[in-house]
Structure formats: C-alpha cells, structure tokens
N, C-alpha and C positions, 0 to 999 in steps of 0.2 A: 224360647229360651235364648237362642242365638241373637234374636233381634234385641232382646232386653240387655244382653251383654254388650252388644254393639252400641246401643243407646247410652248405657252407663259409661262406656269407654269414651264416646264422643263428648259427653258432658264433662268428664274428667279432663280430657285434653283441652277443651275450650277454657276450662278454669285455669289450666296451666298457661295458656296463651294470654288470658286476661291478666294473670299475675305477672307474667313477663312484660306485658305491655305497660302495666302500672309502674313497674321498676324502671322500664325504659323512659317513661315520662318523668319520673322523679330524677333520673340521671340527667335528662335534658334540662330540667329546671336548675339542677345544681350546676351544670356546665354554663348555663346562660345567666346565672344570678349575678356574677361579678360585672358582666357587661351592662345588665339592666340597672344594677345599683349605682354604677358609675356614670350613668347617662348624663347627669348634670355637667360632667367634664366637657361634653360636646357643646352644651349651651355657653360655657365660658371659653370655648374655642381652645381648650387645653388638649383635647383629643379630637382628631379629624378622621373622617372616613377617607381612605385612600381611593383615588380614581385610577383604574387600570389604564395602562399606556394606550391600549387599542382604542379605548373610549376617548381619550384626549386627542388621538390622531383623527378619529371620526369627527370629533367636534371641530377640529381645525379645517378639515376638508372631507366632508362626507361623500363626495362624488369623485374622489381621486381614483384613477384607473391605472396609475403607474405600476408596472410589473404584474398586472392582472390580465394577461392576454391568453391564459390557458384556463381550462376548467379546473385543473388541480390547484392552481394558485388562488382562484376565486373560492373554491371549496375550503382551502386552508384559512383564508381570511374570514370566511363565514364561521368556521370552527373556532377561531380566536374570539370572535364576537360572541358566539354561543357560550364560550367559557366565561366571559365577563358578564353576560346578561342573563344566562340561563336559556332554556329552550325557547325557540320561536313559537309564535301562535299557530303556525301550520304543522307543528310537530304533534303527534298524538301523545296523550299523557302516558307517562311510563307506568307500566304495570309492574309494581315492585313486589307483588305477592303478599302485601301486608294484610293483616287481619283488621277487621273493623275496630277491634279493641285497641290495636296499635295506632290507628288513625285517630281514634278518640283520645288516646293518651297524648299524642302529639298536639292535638288541638287544645287540650287542657293545659299542657305545658306552655304553649304559646300564649294562652290567655293569662296564665299566672305570671309569666315574664313581662307581658304588657302591663299588667297591674302594678308590678314592682317598678317598672320604668316610669309609669304615670305617677306613682306615689313619690318617687325620688325627684321628679322634675316639677311636680305641682307645688312644692314648698318654696320654690324660688320666687320671691316677690319681683314683679316687673320682668318676668322671664322674656317677654318679647323684646323689651328694650335692651336687656343684657345680650340677647342673641344678635341684635342689630349692631350694638356698640362693639361687641367682641369680634365681629366678623363671621360668626357661626352661621348666621342667616344667609349671608352672601355665599359662603362655602356650600351650604346645603343646596342653594339654587344652582351653583356650578355643578354639583354632583348630578342633580336632576337634568340639567342641560346636556351633560356628557352622556347620560343614559339615553335620553331622547335622540341624540345624534347617533349613538351606536345602533339604536333600533332602526333609524332612518337609513343608515349605511348598510345594514344587513339586508333590509328590504330592497335597496338599490342593487346590491350585489346579486341577490337572488333573481331580480329582474334581468340583470345583465346575463346571468347564467342561463336563464330561459331563452333569451334572445340568441345566445351562442349555442343552444341545444345541449347544455350540460346536464348531467345527472345530479341528483341531490348528493351532497349538501350544497352544491354550488347553485342549486335551484330549489324551489319549494318541494317539500316531501311528496306532494301529490303529482308533481310533474314527471312525465315520462318522455325522454328524448326520442325524437324521430330518427329512424335508421337512415 
C-alpha cells in the first residue's frame, strides 16, 4: 500500500513539473518573440549586435600582457572573457538541477523562436544582397572575428596562467598548481 501511494505521489509530482516546464517554455517563447519577429532589422542594419569591450580589446591585441603579472589579474581577465563568451570548453557543464521536461521545453522554445526568425527573414527578396549593401554582413563578420579573438585570448591567458603556476580560473579547470 505504501509503495502504491509513493508511486502515485511521484506521478503527480512529475506531472506538476511537466506543467511548470511547459509554462516556462511558453514564457520563453513569449519573451523571445519580439526579437525573433524583428530579425529583419538586423538584415537592414537598423539593429546591431553590440560587441563587448573585452572582445574588442582581444581583437586589437590578443597577446597583450600589460598589467597581467599576477595570477589574480590573469584570473580577473579570464573572468571578463567568460562573462562575454560563456564558459570555456574546459569547464564542466553546469548541473542546474533541471528536469528532463524543463530541458525539453527549452529546446521546443528555441525551435519555435528559430522558426519565427526564419519565417520573418525568408520573405526578404535578395536578402544576401541587402545584407551586403546595408553593412549587416560586414558587422556580422566583425562580431564573429571578435568572438574568435576572445576565445584565442582566453586560451592564451590560461596557458600563461599554467606557465606561472596559477590556480583556475587563471589556468584551465583541470590544472593543479605545484606547491
């Protein structure tokens, strides 16, 4: 009897989690709808993705070591890059404790937003030419170049941190400094 009651309770709780996950996915679609629907503004170069300053600095000089002579300053610079780029590939994925239904709702919301974005940009005749003539294509390439430079700088700084026997985040997460 106790097992039956426990099983019924678990099924009821998982139903609650699925319902909350679906609501979360719907809220995510609602929040991202405006950005997806106005995606053509990027094609006409009327709205631009901002490039964080730390990435512009990395693009200008990815191997700059000025004022980076201590592990704490290297770690602070890596943290700035992490904030702009997201976690590095050496970082383990974050365990956020989300349920499978929540992750499924997130994936469904992203797919719906991508479909909306694709629909709003597909109606533009000669979209490639418009992007080239408006400067949107050049800006998009600049954004990608800045991201690549930021990743390169972060890898360089972590290598310098290893060379100087620094603890993470000034070095890769797996590195252990020698005493």
